[in-house]
VEXLOLUM-939754 format. One record per residue: residue in three letters; x, y, z of N, C-alpha, C in turn. Coordinates in Angstrom, 3 decimals, padded with zeros to 6 digits. Each point is the difference from the previous one (the first is absolute). Layout:
SITE   type         nx         ny         nz        cax        cay        caz         cx         cy         cz
SITE    ala          X          Y          Z          X          Y          Z          X          Y          Z
...
END
This chain:
SITE   type         nx         ny         nz        cax        cay        caz         cx         cy         cz
SITE    gly    001.073    019.740    004.976   -000.263   -000.582   -001.207   -000.360   -001.450   -000.045
SITE    his   -001.201   -000.343    000.379   -000.493   -001.356   -000.206   -001.101    000.015   -001.056
SITE    asp   -000.178   -001.143   -000.640   -001.115   -000.134   -000.927   -001.300   -000.037    000.787
SITE    leu   -001.063    000.446   -000.640   -001.314   -000.113    000.619   -000.461   -001.450   -000.078
SITE    pro   -000.794   -000.442    000.957   -000.503   -001.375   -000.079   -000.961   -000.143   -001.177
SITE    pro   -000.142   -001.222   -000.514   -000.974   -000.210   -001.074   -001.405    000.315    000.513
SITE    arg   -000.849    000.454   -000.886   -001.381    000.282    000.391   -000.696   -001.318    000.339
SITE    lys   -000.835    000.018    001.032   -000.624   -001.228    000.510   -000.847   -000.711   -001.042
SITE    glu   -000.635    000.740   -000.888   -000.872   -000.650   -000.985    000.777   -000.690   -001.121
SITE    cys    001.290    000.275   -000.118    000.780   -000.589   -001.101    000.021   -001.523    000.063
SITE    ala    000.417   -000.565    001.112    000.079   -001.462    000.100   -001.379   -000.627   -000.155
SITE    ala   -001.009    000.602    000.608   -001.354   -000.547   -000.101   -000.510    000.030   -001.440
SITE    thr    000.431    000.989   -000.766   -000.478    000.162   -001.369    000.674   -000.941   -000.976
SITE    trp    001.302   -000.180    000.079    000.700   -000.729   -001.069    000.754   -001.247    000.411
SITE    arg    000.339   -000.163    001.271    000.919   -001.071    000.395   -000.520   -001.404   -000.328
SITE    lys   -001.202   -000.350    000.439   -000.527   -001.347   -000.253   -000.160   -000.262   -001.497
SITE    arg   -000.500    000.989   -000.732   -000.184   -000.187   -001.449    001.333   -000.187   -000.706
SITE    leu    000.998    000.763    000.388    001.322   -000.101   -000.617    000.630   -001.360    000.283
SITE    phe   -000.026   -000.421    001.249    000.610   -001.278    000.362   -000.734   -001.175   -000.645
SITE    ala   -001.290    000.147   -000.269   -000.781   -001.074   -000.619    000.414   -000.255   -001.447
SITE    val    000.445    001.033   -000.712    000.341   -000.171   -001.419    001.490   -000.185   -000.251
SITE    leu    000.817    000.235    000.998    001.439   -000.175   -000.169    000.388   -001.440    000.304
SITE    pro    001.094   -000.466   -000.596    000.451   -001.360    000.326    000.381   -000.112    001.476
SITE    gln    000.136   -001.211    000.438    000.354   -000.268    001.401    001.288    000.726    000.385
SITE    phe   -000.054    000.700    001.115    001.174    000.710    000.493    000.867   -000.942    000.815
SITE    glu    001.271   -000.072   -000.324    000.946   -000.762    000.814    000.717    000.916    000.977
SITE    thr    000.205    001.238   -000.415    000.726    000.969    000.815   -000.658    001.361   -000.166
SITE    thr   -000.181    000.690    001.105   -000.533    001.356   -000.023    001.042    000.921    000.613
SITE    leu    000.386    001.033   -000.735    000.954    000.992    000.506   -000.776    001.034    000.806
SITE    leu    000.340    000.126    001.249   -000.668    000.947    000.895    000.856    001.254    000.087
SITE    val   -000.305    000.961   -000.847    000.816    001.205   -000.138   -000.543    001.093    000.916
SITE    gly    000.746    000.277    001.052   -000.372    001.050    000.934   -000.826   -000.509    001.167
SITE    ser   -000.123    000.845    000.998   -000.632   -000.416    001.257   -001.497   -000.248   -000.129
SITE    tyr   -000.695    000.709   -000.894   -001.438   -000.227   -000.137   -000.286   -001.388   -000.556
SITE    ala    000.731   -000.410   -001.031   -000.178   -001.339   -000.573    000.382   -001.066    001.019
SITE    gln    001.054    000.246    000.743    000.435   -000.964    001.009   -001.060   -000.152    001.087
SITE    ala   -000.556    001.105    000.462   -001.029   -000.053    001.043   -001.246   -000.732   -000.502
SITE    trp   -000.392    000.241   -001.239   -001.202   -000.623   -000.563    000.154   -001.526   -000.069
SITE    his    001.127   -000.462   -000.512    000.179   -001.430   -000.245    000.496   -000.776    001.218
SITE    leu    000.854    000.606    000.789    000.606   -000.736    001.110   -000.796    000.095    001.293
SITE    arg   -000.778    001.050    000.145   -000.858    000.237    001.158    000.686   -000.315    001.327
SITE    ser   -000.355   -001.064    000.666    000.551   -000.293    001.335    001.464   -000.431   -000.044
SITE    arg    000.497   -000.353   -001.181    001.403   -000.409   -000.125    000.924    001.195   -000.243
SITE    leu   -000.577    001.184   -000.125    000.764    001.221   -000.237    000.892    000.298    001.200
SITE    arg    001.204    000.451   -000.256    000.934    000.373    001.064   -000.240    001.445    000.427
SITE    asp    000.770    000.457    000.977   -000.189    001.339    000.558    000.376    001.126   -000.950
SITE    ser    000.856   -000.271   -000.972    000.391    001.035   -000.962    000.131   -000.626   -001.379
SITE    met    000.004    000.839   -001.014    000.173   -000.487   -001.364    001.349   -000.687   -000.139
SITE    thr    001.039    000.563    000.604    001.331   -000.612   -000.075   -000.012   -001.395    000.614
SITE    glu   -000.621   -000.149    001.165   -000.060   -001.316    000.635   -000.801   -000.989   -000.840
SITE    thr   -001.064    000.474   -000.623   -000.806   -000.876   -000.855    000.809   -000.457   -001.201
SITE    val    000.698    000.924   -000.651    000.811   -000.363   -001.163    001.144   -000.915    000.435
SITE    arg    000.608    000.278    001.137    001.102   -000.831    000.491   -000.466   -001.443    000.261
SITE    ala   -001.261   -000.182    000.341   -000.558   -001.333    000.280   -000.563   -000.658   -001.264
SITE    trp    000.447    000.420   -001.167   -000.573   -000.458   -001.270   -000.024   -001.514   -000.134
SITE    arg    000.963   -000.695    000.566    000.049   -001.472   -000.120   -001.220   -000.666    000.641
SITE    glu   -000.569    000.655    001.004   -001.187   -000.551    000.666   -001.231    000.049   -000.898
SITE    tyr    000.004    000.885   -000.983   -001.164    000.188   -000.865    000.182   -000.632   -001.381
SITE    ala    001.250   -000.151   -000.415    000.303   -000.529   -001.331   -000.317   -001.493   -000.045
SITE    pro   -000.327   -000.528   -001.153   -000.045    000.655   -001.302   -001.335    000.666   -000.310
SITE    arg   -001.025   -000.207    000.840   -001.331    000.553   -000.291    000.026    001.521   -000.064
SITE    tyr    000.635    000.617    000.975    000.098    001.462    000.050    001.460    000.406    000.125
SITE    ile    000.346    001.093   -000.666    001.327    000.588    000.166   -000.205    001.481    000.316
SITE    pro    000.211    000.392    001.259   -000.159    001.406    000.366    001.199    000.824   -000.477
SITE    leu   -000.298    001.166   -000.543    001.032    000.887   -000.535   -000.263    001.427    000.458
SITE    pro    001.052    000.806    000.141   -000.222    001.417    000.299   -000.588    000.689   -001.224
SITE    his   -000.712    001.073    000.236   -000.540    000.778   -001.113    001.162    000.614   -000.768
SITE    pro    000.030   -000.147   -001.325    001.123    000.562   -000.765   -000.024    001.528    000.016
SITE    ser    001.115    000.574    000.322    000.105    001.452    000.075    001.470    000.393    000.008
SITE    trp    000.301    001.152   -000.530    001.375    000.494    000.064    000.414    000.216    001.448
SITE    arg   -000.975    000.195    000.886    000.306    000.219    001.416    000.454   -001.274    000.697
SITE    asn   -000.129   -001.140   -000.663    000.388   -001.266    000.615    001.494   -000.255   -000.034
SITE    ser    000.777    000.859   -000.626    001.443   -000.257   -000.083    000.620   -000.117    001.396
SITE    gly   -000.435    000.802    000.942    000.490   -000.104    001.379   -000.427   -001.306    000.644
SITE    trp   -001.240   -000.398   -000.254   -000.503   -001.268    000.537    000.807   -001.167   -000.558
SITE    leu    000.289    000.049   -001.289    000.769   -001.077   -000.633    001.408   -000.091    000.585
SITE    lys    000.616    001.137    000.298    001.339   -000.006    000.598   -000.027   -000.577    001.414
SITE    lys   -001.062    000.282    000.749   -000.114   -000.498    001.373   -000.389   -001.478    000.052
SITE    asn   -000.517   -000.513   -001.095   -000.508   -001.372   -000.033    000.611   -000.776   -001.165
SITE    pro    001.312   -000.258    000.043    000.664   -000.678   -001.123   -000.524   -001.409   -000.257
SITE    trp   -000.605   -000.631    000.990   -000.584   -001.329   -000.181   -001.051   -000.009   -001.101
SITE    phe   -000.643    001.150   -000.238   -001.036    000.072   -001.031    000.591   -000.335   -001.368
SITE    ala    001.105    000.673   -000.360    000.643   -000.244   -001.299    000.754   -001.326   -000.024
SITE    glu    000.521   -000.408    001.146    000.822   -001.216    000.058   -000.826   -001.283    000.074
SITE    glu   -001.169    000.060    000.626   -000.780   -001.213    000.240   -001.360   -000.002   -000.700
SITE    leu   -000.779    001.051    000.228   -001.356    000.003   -000.538   -000.024    000.185   -001.514
SITE    leu    000.742    000.962   -000.526   -000.048    000.249   -001.446    000.431   -001.199   -000.840
SITE    pro    001.072   -000.720    000.352    000.321   -001.199   -000.787   -001.132   -001.034    000.026
SITE    tyr   -000.619   -000.181    001.156   -001.137   -000.923    000.090   -001.147    000.489   -000.884
SITE    leu   -000.295    001.290    000.069   -001.087    000.574   -000.794    000.247   -000.200   -001.492
SITE    arg    001.206    000.287   -000.454    000.321   -000.190   -001.422   -000.206   -001.450   -000.422
SITE    lys    000.487   -000.916    000.806   -000.135   -001.428   -000.298   -001.474   -000.414   -000.007
SITE    arg   -000.743    000.473    000.964   -001.420   -000.342    000.109   -000.787    000.533   -001.190
SITE    val    000.239    001.241   -000.385   -000.709    000.588   -001.141    000.330   -000.768   -001.274
SITE    arg    001.275   -000.333   -000.208    000.371   -000.801   -001.179   -000.759   -001.322   -000.019
SITE    arg   -000.070   -000.654    001.150   -000.685   -001.294    000.068   -001.490    000.139   -000.298
SITE    val   -000.652    000.974    000.616   -001.437    000.184   -000.201   -000.300    000.337   -001.459
SITE    leu    000.814    000.853   -000.609   -000.230    000.368   -001.403    000.293   -001.165   -000.939
SITE    arg    000.961   -000.812    000.344    000.353   -001.156   -000.832   -001.103   -001.060    000.042
SITE    asp   -000.533   -000.239    001.190   -001.040   -001.021    000.157   -001.301    000.526   -000.547
END
């Protein structure tokens, strides 16, 4: 059960136009391995878990996150640092970006 990758023509069709009309991005949430691979490229780690664990190296510009799924409950139990360290930072960062 993995998600299918985005279709190749999607980014070419809408990405530049969308980013041109949106306000300046201070933080981009990289949800799932496809988004992480697209944005981080050579800075990507060997696994999604390692990439998310290295979130401080990418923040505040990028915050890598696991794809939300009910199947992640096991992952969350194995990686308590996510709820203890990354989520508090994410909440604070989102509040700041929305406030500014």
